[in-house]
Each structure stands twice: as C-alpha cells, then as structure tokens.
PyMOL Python script that loads the backbone (N, CA, C, O; Angstrom):
from pymol import cmd

cmd.read_pdbstr("""\
ATOM      1  N   MET A   1      97.319 131.738  77.713  1.00  0.00           N
ATOM      2  CA  MET A   1      95.929 131.843  78.106  1.00  0.00           C
ATOM      3  C   MET A   1      95.118 130.837  77.288  1.00  0.00           C
ATOM      4  O   MET A   1      95.308 130.687  76.081  1.00  0.00           O
ATOM      5  N   GLN A   2      94.221 130.167  77.976  1.00  0.00           N
ATOM      6  CA  GLN A   2      93.386 129.173  77.307  1.00  0.00           C
ATOM      7  C   GLN A   2      92.245 129.842  76.551  1.00  0.00           C
ATOM      8  O   GLN A   2      91.642 130.807  77.019  1.00  0.00           O
ATOM      9  N   ASP A   3      91.971 129.306  75.380  1.00  0.00           N
ATOM     10  CA  ASP A   3      90.834 129.793  74.603  1.00  0.00           C
ATOM     11  C   ASP A   3      89.615 128.975  74.987  1.00  0.00           C
ATOM     12  O   ASP A   3      89.539 127.788  74.672  1.00  0.00           O
ATOM     13  N   ASN A   4      88.665 129.595  75.662  1.00  0.00           N
ATOM     14  CA  ASN A   4      87.463 128.895  76.124  1.00  0.00           C
ATOM     15  C   ASN A   4      86.300 129.059  75.162  1.00  0.00           C
ATOM     16  O   ASN A   4      85.153 128.811  75.533  1.00  0.00           O
ATOM     17  N   SER A   5      86.574 129.467  73.945  1.00  0.00           N
ATOM     18  CA  SER A   5      85.488 129.633  72.991  1.00  0.00           C
ATOM     19  C   SER A   5      85.078 128.268  72.430  1.00  0.00           C
ATOM     20  O   SER A   5      85.877 127.335  72.356  1.00  0.00           O
ATOM     21  N   PHE A   6      83.838 128.191  72.049  1.00  0.00           N
ATOM     22  CA  PHE A   6      83.300 126.960  71.481  1.00  0.00           C
ATOM     23  C   PHE A   6      82.921 127.200  70.036  1.00  0.00           C
ATOM     24  O   PHE A   6      82.437 128.276  69.683  1.00  0.00           O
ATOM     25  N   LYS A   7      83.138 126.216  69.216  1.00  0.00           N
ATOM     26  CA  LYS A   7      82.670 126.291  67.841  1.00  0.00           C
ATOM     27  C   LYS A   7      81.255 125.750  67.810  1.00  0.00           C
ATOM     28  O   LYS A   7      80.979 124.678  68.350  1.00  0.00           O
ATOM     29  N   HIS A   8      80.381 126.474  67.191  1.00  0.00           N
ATOM     30  CA  HIS A   8      78.993 126.048  67.078  1.00  0.00           C
ATOM     31  C   HIS A   8      78.799 125.329  65.753  1.00  0.00           C
ATOM     32  O   HIS A   8      79.155 125.838  64.690  1.00  0.00           O
ATOM     33  N   VAL A   9      78.235 124.155  65.839  1.00  0.00           N
ATOM     34  CA  VAL A   9      77.948 123.372  64.649  1.00  0.00           C
ATOM     35  C   VAL A   9      76.444 123.433  64.423  1.00  0.00           C
ATOM     36  O   VAL A   9      75.656 123.086  65.302  1.00  0.00           O
ATOM     37  N   LYS A  10      76.066 123.873  63.251  1.00  0.00           N
ATOM     38  CA  LYS A  10      74.644 123.926  62.937  1.00  0.00           C
ATOM     39  C   LYS A  10      74.238 122.590  62.335  1.00  0.00           C
ATOM     40  O   LYS A  10      74.866 122.086  61.404  1.00  0.00           O
ATOM     41  N   MET A  11      73.188 122.041  62.886  1.00  0.00           N
ATOM     42  CA  MET A  11      72.673 120.767  62.408  1.00  0.00           C
ATOM     43  C   MET A  11      71.265 120.981  61.886  1.00  0.00           C
ATOM     44  O   MET A  11      70.482 121.736  62.461  1.00  0.00           O
ATOM     45  N   SER A  12      70.964 120.324  60.817  1.00  0.00           N
ATOM     46  CA  SER A  12      69.586 120.339  60.355  1.00  0.00           C
ATOM     47  C   SER A  12      68.823 119.312  61.176  1.00  0.00           C
ATOM     48  O   SER A  12      69.421 118.477  61.854  1.00  0.00           O
ATOM     49  N   PHE A  13      67.526 119.378  61.111  1.00  0.00           N
ATOM     50  CA  PHE A  13      66.738 118.392  61.830  1.00  0.00           C
ATOM     51  C   PHE A  13      67.076 116.986  61.337  1.00  0.00           C
ATOM     52  O   PHE A  13      67.121 116.045  62.128  1.00  0.00           O
ATOM     53  N   GLU A  14      67.309 116.845  60.051  1.00  0.00           N
ATOM     54  CA  GLU A  14      67.619 115.540  59.486  1.00  0.00           C
ATOM     55  C   GLU A  14      68.939 114.997  60.049  1.00  0.00           C
ATOM     56  O   GLU A  14      69.046 113.806  60.339  1.00  0.00           O
ATOM     57  N   ASP A  15      69.948 115.873  60.204  1.00  0.00           N
ATOM     58  CA  ASP A  15      71.218 115.459  60.802  1.00  0.00           C
ATOM     59  C   ASP A  15      71.006 114.980  62.229  1.00  0.00           C
ATOM     60  O   ASP A  15      71.504 113.929  62.633  1.00  0.00           O
ATOM     61  N   TYR A  16      70.261 115.771  62.976  1.00  0.00           N
ATOM     62  CA  TYR A  16      69.979 115.427  64.371  1.00  0.00           C
ATOM     63  C   TYR A  16      69.260 114.084  64.445  1.00  0.00           C
ATOM     64  O   TYR A  16      69.579 113.242  65.284  1.00  0.00           O
ATOM     65  N   HIS A  17      68.298 113.899  63.565  1.00  0.00           N
ATOM     66  CA  HIS A  17      67.504 112.672  63.561  1.00  0.00           C
ATOM     67  C   HIS A  17      68.390 111.454  63.347  1.00  0.00           C
ATOM     68  O   HIS A  17      68.209 110.433  64.010  1.00  0.00           O
ATOM     69  N   GLU A  18      69.346 111.550  62.426  1.00  0.00           N
ATOM     70  CA  GLU A  18      70.242 110.434  62.150  1.00  0.00           C
ATOM     71  C   GLU A  18      71.140 110.093  63.342  1.00  0.00           C
ATOM     72  O   GLU A  18      71.472 108.927  63.559  1.00  0.00           O
ATOM     73  N   LEU A  19      71.526 111.096  64.103  1.00  0.00           N
ATOM     74  CA  LEU A  19      72.438 110.878  65.221  1.00  0.00           C
ATOM     75  C   LEU A  19      71.759 110.333  66.470  1.00  0.00           C
ATOM     76  O   LEU A  19      72.437 109.919  67.410  1.00  0.00           O
ATOM     77  N   THR A  20      70.462 110.329  66.492  1.00  0.00           N
ATOM     78  CA  THR A  20      69.764 109.998  67.729  1.00  0.00           C
ATOM     79  C   THR A  20      68.991 108.691  67.648  1.00  0.00           C
ATOM     80  O   THR A  20      67.800 108.653  67.957  1.00  0.00           O
ATOM     81  N   THR A  21      69.644 107.648  67.247  1.00  0.00           N
ATOM     82  CA  THR A  21      68.947 106.379  67.079  1.00  0.00           C
ATOM     83  C   THR A  21      68.269 105.915  68.361  1.00  0.00           C
ATOM     84  O   THR A  21      67.208 105.292  68.313  1.00  0.00           O
ATOM     85  N   LYS A  22      68.874 106.214  69.506  1.00  0.00           N
ATOM     86  CA  LYS A  22      68.259 105.803  70.767  1.00  0.00           C
ATOM     87  C   LYS A  22      67.063 106.663  71.133  1.00  0.00           C
ATOM     88  O   LYS A  22      66.198 106.234  71.897  1.00  0.00           O
ATOM     89  N   LEU A  23      67.006 107.869  70.596  1.00  0.00           N
ATOM     90  CA  LEU A  23      65.928 108.796  70.946  1.00  0.00           C
ATOM     91  C   LEU A  23      64.876 108.930  69.852  1.00  0.00           C
ATOM     92  O   LEU A  23      63.871 109.614  70.045  1.00  0.00           O
ATOM     93  N   THR A  24      65.089 108.296  68.723  1.00  0.00           N
ATOM     94  CA  THR A  24      64.228 108.508  67.563  1.00  0.00           C
ATOM     95  C   THR A  24      62.748 108.290  67.849  1.00  0.00           C
ATOM     96  O   THR A  24      61.924 109.140  67.510  1.00  0.00           O
ATOM     97  N   ALA A  25      62.404 107.188  68.455  1.00  0.00           N
ATOM     98  CA  ALA A  25      60.989 106.897  68.699  1.00  0.00           C
ATOM     99  C   ALA A  25      60.353 107.927  69.626  1.00  0.00           C
ATOM    100  O   ALA A  25      59.252 108.407  69.358  1.00  0.00           O
ATOM    101  N   ALA A  26      61.040 108.269  70.713  1.00  0.00           N
ATOM    102  CA  ALA A  26      60.489 109.255  71.651  1.00  0.00           C
ATOM    103  C   ALA A  26      60.394 110.623  70.999  1.00  0.00           C
ATOM    104  O   ALA A  26      59.410 111.338  71.188  1.00  0.00           O
ATOM    105  N   LEU A  27      61.401 110.982  70.242  1.00  0.00           N
ATOM    106  CA  LEU A  27      61.408 112.267  69.548  1.00  0.00           C
ATOM    107  C   LEU A  27      60.290 112.311  68.514  1.00  0.00           C
ATOM    108  O   LEU A  27      59.544 113.288  68.440  1.00  0.00           O
ATOM    109  N   ARG A  28      60.176 111.256  67.719  1.00  0.00           N
ATOM    110  CA  ARG A  28      59.121 111.182  66.708  1.00  0.00           C
ATOM    111  C   ARG A  28      57.750 111.286  67.348  1.00  0.00           C
ATOM    112  O   ARG A  28      56.902 112.047  66.881  1.00  0.00           O
ATOM    113  N   ASP A  29      57.527 110.533  68.406  1.00  0.00           N
ATOM    114  CA  ASP A  29      56.222 110.539  69.060  1.00  0.00           C
ATOM    115  C   ASP A  29      55.879 111.915  69.626  1.00  0.00           C
ATOM    116  O   ASP A  29      54.734 112.358  69.538  1.00  0.00           O
ATOM    117  N   GLU A  30      56.871 112.586  70.206  1.00  0.00           N
ATOM    118  CA  GLU A  30      56.635 113.927  70.741  1.00  0.00           C
ATOM    119  C   GLU A  30      56.298 114.914  69.625  1.00  0.00           C
ATOM    120  O   GLU A  30      55.387 115.730  69.764  1.00  0.00           O
ATOM    121  N   ILE A  31      57.029 114.835  68.530  1.00  0.00           N
ATOM    122  CA  ILE A  31      56.764 115.724  67.390  1.00  0.00           C
ATOM    123  C   ILE A  31      55.383 115.455  66.813  1.00  0.00           C
ATOM    124  O   ILE A  31      54.624 116.388  66.548  1.00  0.00           O
ATOM    125  N   MET A  32      55.057 114.183  66.618  1.00  0.00           N
ATOM    126  CA  MET A  32      53.744 113.841  66.069  1.00  0.00           C
ATOM    127  C   MET A  32      52.623 114.369  66.967  1.00  0.00           C
ATOM    128  O   MET A  32      51.625 114.899  66.478  1.00  0.00           O
ATOM    129  N   ALA A  33      52.793 114.222  68.266  1.00  0.00           N
ATOM    130  CA  ALA A  33      51.762 114.679  69.205  1.00  0.00           C
ATOM    131  C   ALA A  33      51.629 116.199  69.180  1.00  0.00           C
ATOM    132  O   ALA A  33      50.518 116.727  69.145  1.00  0.00           O
ATOM    133  N   LYS A  34      52.765 116.904  69.198  1.00  0.00           N
ATOM    134  CA  LYS A  34      52.707 118.368  69.237  1.00  0.00           C
ATOM    135  C   LYS A  34      52.229 118.968  67.930  1.00  0.00           C
ATOM    136  O   LYS A  34      51.597 120.024  67.932  1.00  0.00           O
ATOM    137  N   LEU A  35      52.520 118.311  66.808  1.00  0.00           N
ATOM    138  CA  LEU A  35      52.062 118.807  65.516  1.00  0.00           C
ATOM    139  C   LEU A  35      50.714 118.209  65.110  1.00  0.00           C
ATOM    140  O   LEU A  35      50.105 118.621  64.123  1.00  0.00           O
ATOM    141  N   ASN A  36      50.264 117.231  65.894  1.00  0.00           N
ATOM    142  CA  ASN A  36      49.006 116.546  65.606  1.00  0.00           C
ATOM    143  C   ASN A  36      49.017 115.975  64.182  1.00  0.00           C
ATOM    144  O   ASN A  36      48.097 116.201  63.396  1.00  0.00           O
ATOM    145  N   ILE A  37      50.086 115.229  63.876  1.00  0.00           N
ATOM    146  CA  ILE A  37      50.201 114.600  62.563  1.00  0.00           C
ATOM    147  C   ILE A  37      50.355 113.098  62.738  1.00  0.00           C
ATOM    148  O   ILE A  37      50.728 112.613  63.806  1.00  0.00           O
ATOM    149  N   SER A  38      50.063 112.378  61.675  1.00  0.00           N
ATOM    150  CA  SER A  38      50.143 110.913  61.700  1.00  0.00           C
ATOM    151  C   SER A  38      51.589 110.452  61.503  1.00  0.00           C
ATOM    152  O   SER A  38      52.476 111.227  61.146  1.00  0.00           O
ATOM    153  N   TYR A  39      51.781 109.163  61.750  1.00  0.00           N
ATOM    154  CA  TYR A  39      53.064 108.508  61.531  1.00  0.00           C
ATOM    155  C   TYR A  39      53.501 108.696  60.072  1.00  0.00           C
ATOM    156  O   TYR A  39      54.644 109.062  59.798  1.00  0.00           O
ATOM    157  N   ALA A  40      52.584 108.442  59.153  1.00  0.00           N
ATOM    158  CA  ALA A  40      52.897 108.570  57.723  1.00  0.00           C
ATOM    159  C   ALA A  40      53.241 110.011  57.360  1.00  0.00           C
ATOM    160  O   ALA A  40      54.175 110.250  56.595  1.00  0.00           O
ATOM    161  N   ALA A  41      52.501 110.965  57.898  1.00  0.00           N
ATOM    162  CA  ALA A  41      52.754 112.375  57.610  1.00  0.00           C
ATOM    163  C   ALA A  41      54.118 112.803  58.147  1.00  0.00           C
ATOM    164  O   ALA A  41      54.836 113.567  57.501  1.00  0.00           O
ATOM    165  N   TYR A  42      54.469 112.305  59.330  1.00  0.00           N
ATOM    166  CA  TYR A  42      55.770 112.624  59.919  1.00  0.00           C
ATOM    167  C   TYR A  42      56.897 112.174  58.992  1.00  0.00           C
ATOM    168  O   TYR A  42      57.797 112.954  58.680  1.00  0.00           O
ATOM    169  N   TYR A  43      56.847 110.921  58.555  1.00  0.00           N
ATOM    170  CA  TYR A  43      57.925 110.404  57.712  1.00  0.00           C
ATOM    171  C   TYR A  43      57.922 111.032  56.323  1.00  0.00           C
ATOM    172  O   TYR A  43      58.977 111.163  55.703  1.00  0.00           O
ATOM    173  N   LYS A  44      56.777 111.412  55.838  1.00  0.00           N
ATOM    174  CA  LYS A  44      56.711 112.113  54.552  1.00  0.00           C
ATOM    175  C   LYS A  44      57.405 113.472  54.674  1.00  0.00           C
ATOM    176  O   LYS A  44      58.197 113.851  53.812  1.00  0.00           O
ATOM    177  N   LYS A  45      57.099 114.199  55.752  1.00  0.00           N
ATOM    178  CA  LYS A  45      57.736 115.496  55.968  1.00  0.00           C
ATOM    179  C   LYS A  45      59.239 115.334  56.194  1.00  0.00           C
ATOM    180  O   LYS A  45      60.031 116.130  55.691  1.00  0.00           O
ATOM    181  N   LEU A  46      59.626 114.325  56.935  1.00  0.00           N
ATOM    182  CA  LEU A  46      61.036 114.079  57.196  1.00  0.00           C
ATOM    183  C   LEU A  46      61.784 113.784  55.896  1.00  0.00           C
ATOM    184  O   LEU A  46      62.875 114.306  55.665  1.00  0.00           O
ATOM    185  N   LYS A  47      61.197 112.958  55.066  1.00  0.00           N
ATOM    186  CA  LYS A  47      61.834 112.591  53.801  1.00  0.00           C
ATOM    187  C   LYS A  47      61.952 113.772  52.846  1.00  0.00           C
ATOM    188  O   LYS A  47      63.000 113.990  52.237  1.00  0.00           O
ATOM    189  N   LYS A  48      60.863 114.533  52.722  1.00  0.00           N
ATOM    190  CA  LYS A  48      60.844 115.652  51.779  1.00  0.00           C
ATOM    191  C   LYS A  48      61.411 116.935  52.361  1.00  0.00           C
ATOM    192  O   LYS A  48      61.792 117.838  51.616  1.00  0.00           O
ATOM    193  N   GLY A  49      61.471 117.027  53.692  1.00  0.00           N
ATOM    194  CA  GLY A  49      61.978 118.236  54.326  1.00  0.00           C
ATOM    195  C   GLY A  49      61.056 119.427  54.145  1.00  0.00           C
ATOM    196  O   GLY A  49      61.503 120.574  54.155  1.00  0.00           O
ATOM    197  N   ASN A  50      59.774 119.156  53.980  1.00  0.00           N
ATOM    198  CA  ASN A  50      58.837 120.245  53.709  1.00  0.00           C
ATOM    199  C   ASN A  50      58.092 120.710  54.960  1.00  0.00           C
ATOM    200  O   ASN A  50      56.863 120.760  54.983  1.00  0.00           O
ATOM    201  N   TRP A  51      58.854 121.048  55.993  1.00  0.00           N
ATOM    202  CA  TRP A  51      58.293 121.573  57.230  1.00  0.00           C
ATOM    203  C   TRP A  51      57.969 123.045  57.026  1.00  0.00           C
ATOM    204  O   TRP A  51      58.714 123.760  56.356  1.00  0.00           O
ATOM    205  N   THR A  52      56.868 123.498  57.597  1.00  0.00           N
ATOM    206  CA  THR A  52      56.546 124.923  57.553  1.00  0.00           C
ATOM    207  C   THR A  52      57.467 125.656  58.522  1.00  0.00           C
ATOM    208  O   THR A  52      58.158 125.031  59.327  1.00  0.00           O
ATOM    209  N   THR A  53      57.472 126.957  58.442  1.00  0.00           N
ATOM    210  CA  THR A  53      58.300 127.752  59.342  1.00  0.00           C
ATOM    211  C   THR A  53      57.914 127.512  60.798  1.00  0.00           C
ATOM    212  O   THR A  53      58.789 127.350  61.649  1.00  0.00           O
ATOM    213  N   SER A  54      56.633 127.487  61.091  1.00  0.00           N
ATOM    214  CA  SER A  54      56.202 127.265  62.477  1.00  0.00           C
ATOM    215  C   SER A  54      56.539 125.845  62.934  1.00  0.00           C
ATOM    216  O   SER A  54      56.864 125.636  64.102  1.00  0.00           O
ATOM    217  N   GLU A  55      56.463 124.863  62.024  1.00  0.00           N
ATOM    218  CA  GLU A  55      56.851 123.496  62.371  1.00  0.00           C
ATOM    219  C   GLU A  55      58.347 123.425  62.656  1.00  0.00           C
ATOM    220  O   GLU A  55      58.769 122.760  63.601  1.00  0.00           O
ATOM    221  N   ARG A  56      59.146 124.107  61.842  1.00  0.00           N
ATOM    222  CA  ARG A  56      60.600 124.118  62.066  1.00  0.00           C
ATOM    223  C   ARG A  56      60.946 124.767  63.402  1.00  0.00           C
ATOM    224  O   ARG A  56      61.853 124.311  64.098  1.00  0.00           O
ATOM    225  N   ASP A  57      60.235 125.821  63.760  1.00  0.00           N
ATOM    226  CA  ASP A  57      60.454 126.455  65.066  1.00  0.00           C
ATOM    227  C   ASP A  57      60.162 125.468  66.191  1.00  0.00           C
ATOM    228  O   ASP A  57      60.923 125.368  67.153  1.00  0.00           O
ATOM    229  N   LEU A  58      59.066 124.748  66.063  1.00  0.00           N
ATOM    230  CA  LEU A  58      58.708 123.750  67.073  1.00  0.00           C
ATOM    231  C   LEU A  58      59.738 122.622  67.110  1.00  0.00           C
ATOM    232  O   LEU A  58      60.132 122.179  68.189  1.00  0.00           O
ATOM    233  N   LEU A  59      60.175 122.158  65.946  1.00  0.00           N
ATOM    234  CA  LEU A  59      61.202 121.112  65.887  1.00  0.00           C
ATOM    235  C   LEU A  59      62.464 121.570  66.612  1.00  0.00           C
ATOM    236  O   LEU A  59      63.067 120.805  67.364  1.00  0.00           O
ATOM    237  N   GLU A  60      62.854 122.805  66.387  1.00  0.00           N
ATOM    238  CA  GLU A  60      64.058 123.328  67.034  1.00  0.00           C
ATOM    239  C   GLU A  60      63.899 123.335  68.556  1.00  0.00           C
ATOM    240  O   GLU A  60      64.817 122.948  69.278  1.00  0.00           O
ATOM    241  N   ARG A  61      62.749 123.770  69.035  1.00  0.00           N
ATOM    242  CA  ARG A  61      62.517 123.778  70.483  1.00  0.00           C
ATOM    243  C   ARG A  61      62.525 122.355  71.044  1.00  0.00           C
ATOM    244  O   ARG A  61      63.079 122.111  72.116  1.00  0.00           O
ATOM    245  N   ILE A  62      61.913 121.420  70.323  1.00  0.00           N
ATOM    246  CA  ILE A  62      61.864 120.037  70.804  1.00  0.00           C
ATOM    247  C   ILE A  62      63.253 119.430  70.847  1.00  0.00           C
ATOM    248  O   ILE A  62      63.645 118.854  71.861  1.00  0.00           O
ATOM    249  N   TYR A  63      64.005 119.551  69.757  1.00  0.00           N
ATOM    250  CA  TYR A  63      65.302 118.868  69.800  1.00  0.00           C
ATOM    251  C   TYR A  63      66.315 119.573  70.669  1.00  0.00           C
ATOM    252  O   TYR A  63      67.254 118.931  71.141  1.00  0.00           O
ATOM    253  N   LYS A  64      66.170 120.863  70.900  1.00  0.00           N
ATOM    254  CA  LYS A  64      67.038 121.528  71.877  1.00  0.00           C
ATOM    255  C   LYS A  64      66.779 120.975  73.273  1.00  0.00           C
ATOM    256  O   LYS A  64      67.695 120.879  74.090  1.00  0.00           O
ATOM    257  N   SER A  65      65.530 120.614  73.540  1.00  0.00           N
ATOM    258  CA  SER A  65      65.211 120.050  74.854  1.00  0.00           C
ATOM    259  C   SER A  65      65.787 118.643  75.014  1.00  0.00           C
ATOM    260  O   SER A  65      65.898 118.145  76.134  1.00  0.00           O
ATOM    261  N   HIS A  66      66.148 118.010  73.924  1.00  0.00           N
ATOM    262  CA  HIS A  66      66.708 116.655  73.953  1.00  0.00           C
ATOM    263  C   HIS A  66      68.231 116.625  73.880  1.00  0.00           C
ATOM    264  O   HIS A  66      68.819 115.543  73.903  1.00  0.00           O
ATOM    265  N   ILE A  67      68.883 117.779  73.794  1.00  0.00           N
ATOM    266  CA  ILE A  67      70.337 117.827  73.622  1.00  0.00           C
ATOM    267  C   ILE A  67      71.064 117.108  74.758  1.00  0.00           C
ATOM    268  O   ILE A  67      72.026 116.381  74.506  1.00  0.00           O
ATOM    269  N   GLY A  68      70.624 117.297  75.998  1.00  0.00           N
ATOM    270  CA  GLY A  68      71.277 116.628  77.128  1.00  0.00           C
ATOM    271  C   GLY A  68      71.270 115.126  76.971  1.00  0.00           C
ATOM    272  O   GLY A  68      72.278 114.466  77.224  1.00  0.00           O
ATOM    273  N   SER A  69      70.138 114.578  76.555  1.00  0.00           N
ATOM    274  CA  SER A  69      70.039 113.135  76.337  1.00  0.00           C
ATOM    275  C   SER A  69      70.909 112.703  75.169  1.00  0.00           C
ATOM    276  O   SER A  69      71.539 111.646  75.219  1.00  0.00           O
ATOM    277  N   LEU A  70      70.949 113.504  74.132  1.00  0.00           N
ATOM    278  CA  LEU A  70      71.767 113.184  72.969  1.00  0.00           C
ATOM    279  C   LEU A  70      73.231 113.091  73.359  1.00  0.00           C
ATOM    280  O   LEU A  70      73.909 112.128  73.002  1.00  0.00           O
ATOM    281  N   VAL A  71      73.726 114.084  74.090  1.00  0.00           N
ATOM    282  CA  VAL A  71      75.121 114.090  74.489  1.00  0.00           C
ATOM    283  C   VAL A  71      75.422 112.874  75.369  1.00  0.00           C
ATOM    284  O   VAL A  71      76.451 112.222  75.192  1.00  0.00           O
ATOM    285  N   SER A  72      74.538 112.568  76.309  1.00  0.00           N
ATOM    286  CA  SER A  72      74.746 111.411  77.171  1.00  0.00           C
ATOM    287  C   SER A  72      74.828 110.126  76.372  1.00  0.00           C
ATOM    288  O   SER A  72      75.666 109.269  76.653  1.00  0.00           O
ATOM    289  N   ASN A  73      73.956 109.985  75.371  1.00  0.00           N
ATOM    290  CA  ASN A  73      73.947 108.775  74.556  1.00  0.00           C
ATOM    291  C   ASN A  73      75.163 108.684  73.647  1.00  0.00           C
ATOM    292  O   ASN A  73      75.663 107.587  73.400  1.00  0.00           O
ATOM    293  N   LEU A  74      75.646 109.815  73.146  1.00  0.00           N
ATOM    294  CA  LEU A  74      76.816 109.791  72.280  1.00  0.00           C
ATOM    295  C   LEU A  74      78.088 109.510  73.060  1.00  0.00           C
ATOM    296  O   LEU A  74      79.014 108.887  72.541  1.00  0.00           O
ATOM    297  N   VAL A  75      78.136 109.968  74.307  1.00  0.00           N
ATOM    298  CA  VAL A  75      79.317 109.765  75.132  1.00  0.00           C
ATOM    299  C   VAL A  75      79.342 108.356  75.714  1.00  0.00           C
ATOM    300  O   VAL A  75      80.411 107.772  75.894  1.00  0.00           O
ATOM    301  N   ALA A  76      78.175 107.817  76.005  1.00  0.00           N
ATOM    302  CA  ALA A  76      78.089 106.481  76.640  1.00  0.00           C
ATOM    303  C   ALA A  76      78.577 105.385  75.734  1.00  0.00           C
ATOM    304  O   ALA A  76      78.569 104.216  76.119  1.00  0.00           O
TER     305      ALA A  76
END
""", "prot")
cmd.dss("prot")
cmd.show_as("cartoon", "prot")
cmd.util.cbc("prot")
cmd.orient("prot")
C-alpha cells in the first residue's frame, strides 16, 4: 500500500523570502501596501524579524496565497 502522507515543512517568512527571488518585488509591494509601511520600514522589519503578531498573521496569509506561484517558479 502506498503511503500518501505528506511531510510538512515549516518555513519562516525569512526562508520563504529567500526562496522567492522571482516574486520578491511583488510580495514586498503587497506587504508594504497591506501594512501601510515604507520600503525602509519593510526591510528593517525583515532584517530584525520584529513583526508584531498581527503582522505575522497577515504575512502568513499573503505568502500562503503565493504558494502556487512559488511552486511553479521552483519547478520551472
């Protein structure tokens, strides 16, 4: 019998960001717009990892919506 179970890999936002070079600008722009933060503030938060809980929730929703594009870009 085949095992159809999947292993789930947990990625931090920083891991996801590194893997999505083709999507980085669009992802960054969407996050900046939804959080109403500047370019400098975005990169400061990214570098320090000091996202609030509500920001992290939003980040998770945004990058989950980009998973299909990520997989397509990694496979291509």
